N, C-alpha and C positions, 0 to 999 in steps of 0.2 A: 242854626239848624234850619233846614228846608221844610216848610209846612205843606208843600205840594204833595198830592197823592202820588204813589208810584206810577200809576197809569192814568192818562187823561184820554177820554174818547175823542176820536177824530170825527168832527161833525160830518154827517151825510154818509158815513161808512161804518163798517163793522170793525174797523181797526182802532187800536189805541196807540198812544205815544208814551214811550218810557221816558219819564221826566229826568232820569239820571243820565241816560245815554243819548236821548233824542231820537232813538230808533222808533220806527213805526212797526207795530206788530199785528199779526193776524191772530185773533183769538178764536176763530172758528175751527174747532177740532176736526170736524168732518172734512173740511178743506185740507187740513194738515195731513189727515190720513190718506185722502185721495192723492195728494201731491206725492207722498211717500210711496204709495202703490205705483204711481206712474213713473217715478224716479227709479224704483226697483225694476220695473218692467223694461225700461230703457237700458239699464245696466245689463240685465239678462240678455236682451236682444243684441247689445254690442258684444257681449262675451260669446254668444252663439255665432255671431258673424265672424269674429276672430277665429273661433274654433273651426268653422267651416273653411275659412281661408287657409288655415294651417293644414287641414286635411287635403285641400285641393293642391296646395304646394307639394305635399308629400306624394300625392298620386302622380303629379307631373314628374317629380324626381324618379319615382319608381318606373314610370313609363320610359323615361330617358335611359335609365339603367338597363331595362329590358331590351330596348332598341340597340344599345351599345353591345350587349351580349349577343344579340342576333347577328349584328354586323361582324363581330369577332368570330362567331361560329362559321358564318358564310366565308369569311376570309381564310380561316383554317381549312375549310373544306376545299376552297379553290387552290390553296398552296399544296395540299396533299394529293391533289389530282382526282378527287372523288366526285 
């Protein structure tokens, strides 16, 4: 059986080392909360950017369709002699 504590402080930092996995962990909850807030903001920003790109593509397609309809109407007008 291992008599080491679960976490050992890493000298000179606010981090601890998990003695079972060897992982270094940050125990500062304020930093964790700030990290999560920043991560969520980046996700929202990326989703808004993708949404804007999709809207832009749809507008491009709509304009292309309108132009095609105008050309077809002009062609019909020319062939009908009006």
